[in-house]
N, C-alpha and C positions, 0 to 999 in steps of 0.2 A: 838660744846658745847653749843653755845648759838641758838641755832636751834630750834622751837620749836617742840613737837610731838604730829603729829596726832593722833586720836585715830584710832584703826582699826574699817575697813569698813567690817558688816557681806558681804557676798556676797549672793545674792539672786538666788533664784532656776531658773534653767534656762528653767523648764517645767512649764508652766501657770497652774495654779490648778484652775479648774471652778468647783464650787459647782452642784453638781444635781438637779435641782428641779422637783419633779414630782408634777403636780395638778391634784388632784382628780375631776372627772366628779362633776357637779351640779345634783345632783338628782332630775328629773322632777316630778310634782306634779300630773302627770297622766292626765291632762287636756289640751285640746289643744286652743288656742283663736279663734277657727272656730264661734263657737255658737256667738260670741262679734260682727262679721262681719256685720251681719243684722242690728243691734243695732246701729252699728256706721254708716254704709251707711242711714239707718232711720233719723239719729240726722242731718247727712249732706243734704240731700236733704231737709229737714223740714227748716235747716238754708238757703239754697236757694231758696226756695218757700217765705218764712219770709222776704228776702232781697230784693226778686224780688217785693212783694206786699208794700212794704216800698220805694221802687222807685218809684212804679206808682203814690202812694197818695203823693208823694213828686212832683211830675211831674204834675200831678192834680193840687195842691194848687198854683203851680207857674203859670199855664196856666189860673185858675182862680181869681188869682189876676191881670194878666195881662190883662182879659178883663176885669175887674172891672173898673182900671183905664184908660182905653178907653173907657168905658160905661160912666164912671163919668167926664172925658173931654167931651165927645159929650154931653152930657146934659148941662152942665157948660157953653158951646159954644153957646147951643140952646137958653138959658135964656138970653145971655148978647145980643143977635139981636134983 
């Protein structure tokens, strides 16, 4: 008499229902990326060449600075004697 009554639980179907999804293929524009390969390769090569030139300039600047410091110290040492 004093027991609570629980609501009826609906039973779930035993077979899972999986919705079928159909993906439509993306239409291609008719152009391939082949013409751009040459341009990309040219940009990469130019980038490598410019990087090598920048590195050569930096190394030359460092070597000139070291030579200037050595020569300055030699001339200052000769004037003191």
